[in-house]
N, C-alpha and C positions, 0 to 999 in steps of 0.2 A: 716306548713312545713315540714312534714314527708311524707304529700300528693305529693309535689311537686320533697322531693328528693327521692321517690321511683319512680317518673315520669321520673327523669333527670338518675338514674342511669340504669332502664328500657330502656331509649331513646341511654345512650350510649354501653348497652350491643347488644343492637339490631344494631348498625349502626357496631360495632366490627364484629358481624356475617356476617352480609350482606356484608362485604366489600370482596371483591374478594381475595385472595393470589397471588402475582405475580411469575413466576417461575424465580429461581436463574439464572444468566446469565452464559454462560461459557465465562470464563476469555479467554484476546484476546491472549494470548500465555500460552499454557496448554500444555507441555510435555506428552508423544511425540509426536515432530512435523515430519513431511513430507515433503517429497520434488516429488512433480511430475509435470507432463506435462499436461496443460489445451488445447494447443493450438499446433497443426504442422501444417506446411506450408514450401513453397517452399520463394526463393527471398531473398533479404536482405535491411537491414534497412539502412533509410537517416536518420544520425546522431546517437542518442545514447537516444533519450528521449522517454517514454511511459508516456501516459496521460491518465485521465479519461473521457469518450467519450460516451454519449447516458447513454444505461444501464450497461456499462463495460469499458472495456481500452481498448486505441488507439493507432494506430505506423501510422508512412509514412513509406512507402515502396521506395527503389530507384528508382522505376520505374514509379512514380507519383501516387500511389494509398494512400487514408487514408483508412486503415483498421481497423476494431476492434473486439473484442471478447465481447458475454454478458454472463457476469458472471451469470445470472438468467438459461439462455436456454442454455449455453454450447454451443454457435455456433459462429460462425466468418466470416462476409461476408465484403466485399468490400461496404464499406461506399460512397465513391467518388470519382470519376479520376480526378486527378486534369490535368488540360493543358499541364503540363510540367514535364518532369523529374524532382527528387530533387535530385541535388547533393550537396549545400551547409546545412548542417545541420539545420533542421529547428529550430527556435525559437518559446517558448511559455512561457507564463506570465496569471497565472488566467486561464481563458476561451478563451483566444484567442493565434492562432496558427500562424505564420507567416514564408510564406515558398517565396523561391526566387529563381526566375530562371536567374540564372547569365548569360547566353550567352545573353538573353534579355534586363537585368536590369529592372527587373517587380519583385514585390513583390504582393502576396496575401495574405489577412491574413481571416482567416477562425473561425469561431464563432463553437466552440466545443458543445456550448450548443443547437443553433437551428440546429446545423451538417449542413453547409451552407458556400459559401464563400458570406462576406462581403462585400469587394470591393479588386480591384485590382490599382495598382499605377506603373507607369512606370517612365523611366529615372529621378530615385531618385539620382543615384550615391551613394548610402549608403553604408560607409563602416563598419558600426557597429552598431547591431539594439540593444537598450538601453531598450525598453519597448513599453507594445502596449497596448491597451484597446478598449470599443465597440467606440471611438469617437477619439482616436488619435494614432499617430503612434511618438514615438521619438527616432532617431539617429542621427550618426555622419556622416558628409561627409565632403570633403578637407576642407572648411570654417571653421566649427566648429559644434556647437547644433541646430539640427533642430526640432522643435515639429509640425508636420502635422497634421491638423485637418481635417479631409473629409465632416465633417459637415458644417463650415464655406464657407462663400463665398470667404474673404481671407484668408484663411486656413495653410498659410505658416509662422513658426516664426524663424526668426534665431537669435543667440546669437555667436557670433564669441568667439573662443575658442582656443588661443595658446597652451593649454594641450593637449593630447594625451589619457591620459589614464582618461576614465569612468568606474562606474560597474554597477550600477542598478538604478531603478526609479520607485518609488512609488503613484500610482495614487489614486485619491479622488475627490470629487463631483465639487471642487472649485479649485483645484491646483493639482500639479505634482512635486514630492520632486524627484532631482536626485542628486548622489552623485559621485562628481568625486575625483582625487586624493587628489586635493588643495582646494574644495570648495566645499558647500551643495547650491545648487541651486534649488529655488522655482518658478513653472513657473505657474501663476495665470489666469486661464481659463477664467473669464470672459472680462480683457482688455486685455490679450495677453504678460503682463508685467513677466521678467524676475528679481529675484530679488537674490542678491547673499550673502552667508558671508564664508568669509574664515574658512578653519579650521584650528586648533592653530596646530593639527600634521599632516604627510600629511596619507590620508587613506589608508590600506592596503587589504581591503575586501569586498567586495556587504554587503550592511547593511541590518539592519533590521527596521522599524518604524511601531510606534503604533500609530500614527496620532498627537503624541505631541512628541514625541523624537524617536531619530535617534541611533541608536546602530551601533559601525563598528571596527573594528580593525583597530590600526595605525601601522606606520612602526617603530612606537617606542616601539613596544610590549606590546602594550596597549588594552585591551578593552573600547571602550569611548562610555559613555553617551550624547549627545546634546541635547537641548532645542530648539525646532524648535520658539518658543514664544520669550524664553531671547534671543536666536542666540548665546549662550554659552554654554560649557561644565560645565556639573552639575558634574561629575565626571570619575574618568581615574582608571582604575583598571589593576595592573602589570602582565604581563603574563611570563611564563618560555619560550617561543617564540611566532614570530608574529603571530596573528591570520591572516590566508587567505582566510579559508573558510568564509561565509556570517552565521552572528550570528543569533537566530531565536527566539520565543516566546514559553515555553512550561511547562504546569503544574503550570503555574504561578509564571514564571520562564525566565530568558534568558540563552539560552544556548549555549557555547562557545567549539569550538573544535579547538583549534591553534596547531602548526605543532609539538607538543612533545605529539602527539598523545592521551591527557588528555582530557574528557569530562570533562565539568565545569557547574554547575548551579549554578547562581551566580541570587540573589537578586535585588530588585530595589534600593537599597541603594550600591550596588557594591561588596558586600560581598559574598564568596563561602559557599552555603549553603550545596555543595557535590559536590564530583569527582571522576572519575572513569578513574585509566589508562587504555587503550586497548591493550595493550602489541603488535600491530600489527601497522601497516597503512592503512589509512581508503581509500579503492579503490573506493568510493564515497562520495558525502557529508553523513552526519546522515538523517534519515528519517523519521520523524515524525508519528506518528500512535496515535491511540484512545487514549492507554494507557501508550505505550512504543515508545524508540527512537532505529531503529533499523540500525545498524552499520556493513556495508559490508565492511569486512577485505582482506588484500592480502593474508593472508593466508587462504584463503575460509573458513573461520569462522564465521557466522551471530550472532551477540549479540545482543539481544532483551534486553533492559536496561528499568527497571523503575524506574524511579529518586525518586518517593516519596516510594514506598516501601523498595526505598535501591537493588534492586533485579536486577540479571543477568542471562538469559539465553541462552546458547551457543549451534548454532548449527552449524555441518561440511555439508557444500553445495558443493555439484559435480558441474563439469566445472566451465569458464570462463564465466561471463555475459558482453553482449557487450553493454546493456543499462544500463542506470542507474534505482536502485530499485523504484517500485510504491505500495503505501501503498494503497489498495483499497479495503472496505469493515473491515474483520478482519485479512488481509491477506499480505504478500509481494509478490508481483510481478516484475520480471526480465526477457530478455531474452538472448536464448543461440544460438549460430549459428555453425550449424557442417554440412559443406560443402555448398550444396546448400539449406539445409534445417533450416529453425529458429523455436526454440522453446519457448514460453511461458512457464515460471515455476512458479509454487505458493508454497511458505513456509509457512507453517501455520500447524494449529491443524491439527489432524487427525480424520475425520468423519466417521464411519465406525458402521458394528461390527464385531465381533470376536467371533469364532465357535470351541470349543473343544470338541472332544469325548472322553471316556473312557467306555473302554478301546478304546486304540489308533491303538491298533497293528491287532486285529483279532475280528471280531464279531461272536458271535455264537448265531444259532438259539434256544430261548427260556429263551436266559439270559439275563437281561438289560441292554442298553445302556445308556448311561447319557449322553445328550447335555448340555454344559455350555454358554452360549449367553450371552457377554459382551460388550457392547454399549459404542461408544465412542465421547463423546461431543454433544450428541444428548437430548435434554430437553424433559425431560418427554414425552419418546416414548410409543408408542402401538406397540404391536409384534405380527405378523402372522408369525405362524411356519407352515411347512407344510413338511411332507413325503409323497413321492411318489417313487413308483417303476419305472423298465428301461421303461415301457410303457408310463409312464408320467400320470399313476390312482393313484389318492390321497390314501394313504394309512392312516395317522393320519392329523388332522389339529387342531390349537389350536391357539386361541387367548389369549395375556394377554397383563396386564401394569402395573405389576410387575418391581419395579425400581430394581437397581443389588443388587445381585446375580441373575441370571434367569438361571431356568434348567429345563430340561426338561427329563423324564423315559420315555421309551419306550423298549419292551420285545417282540421283531419279532417272530411270528406264523410260518415263510417259510423263506425260503433261498434266495438269489438275491441279485441284484445291488440296490443299493437307493439311493435317495439325498434329503439331508435336506435343504429346502431353510426357509432364516429368511429374512423378512422385516421389518422393523424398522421406522414407521412415528413418527418422533419428531415434538416439534413445531418450532426449526428452520429449519432443512429439512428429508430429506426422503435417509434410505440405508439400501442396501440389499446386505445379504452373501449364499451361496451355499458350501456344501460341501458333496461330495460323497464316497460312503462305499460301503462294502461288507458284507452280512452275509453269514455265512456258516453252512452246516447243518452237525451236526459229524456221523452222522449214514452212510452219502456218502463219507466218505471221502477215499482215497486210502491211503493204508498203503506204507512206506519208506522201499525199501530194500537196506543192506548198504554191502559192499563186505572186507570182511575182508583178508588181505595177510599176 
């Protein structure tokens, strides 16, 4: 038994020692935050949407171009030239983008994953697009509700609908769930059949569906949970004001933002787990990030809300965005318009290097200069420290892997102009910084003369 115990202990020790340590991740929102231009171009947006496209962010130009910005390469370029200028705001759901040529009454469905047009539809007389996926388009025309399936020979399915208010729809492999003001409609793909269930209270907002339940705001100032299988309401939660923005799932709960500018975190039983007063009006819908909710307000504040830790980080932005914000990677992006110029901006963590000199006023030959280097949000950075003279010749070079704070001390043996360059290669990204300074020779200083009257 002792031999087995020793063998087991040795195995555990070996496994623990051999396990590689995982680097700590940079928090998604880690003040101080910055706002910066990542792309500057010309033109105007069609509509107000940004969307993930390829390896970066895409938008539709009013001239009829889909343009993307690559988040890794930091470059932008035209992806596809559309056959018509885009005057109507584009419609996007998941990976499908619907573009409309109102003059010719045609719709183009673009696949954002494959980066190509999937199909083109003509003479639909569509009055409102409700949803789209890679198989179907759901829209309203003058007669009612239409599901257009272009993969089937007889692919047009109609449901007469006297009501005119429809909100949104959700796509699944076997069905499409559609919410109108008065009814919840299910379209079964296999047999093309519509089934309807009346709502106990008229809907006032678009819905969120988890596949089994539908959550929506009612006209009676309620958040409603409706069971698809039982076709009945499971609970109603009274709100201070009408919920007109779509609820959604986040951090294991349902998030609702009624018209009283409060953010409510609701559990599966209809009880409030946490709430937050925004103290200003939302400019756009709440944006779910990885760990945070981003609230862009009319007072130009952006509040990053962590409902798990119940923390709020406030950032004051500059400029009025013309696009809805988009969470991409670990940052928040939106577009600004300044005359004929459009600017794609990023708000998020500051990634870089801060360098300070001591003394910071005058550096003297023969006296030590201390360089303090502090990296921002770089994981395990490796530093390359370089001092060169005016001609670019290397005076001093050091490599370091030391974590913060990092200091370099140098005693100059000659006067002149120098540049201190720092390159830090982290596990998550690379950053560079440089500072120029002048070293004075006290023996060659010209004395000053003062005139006294």
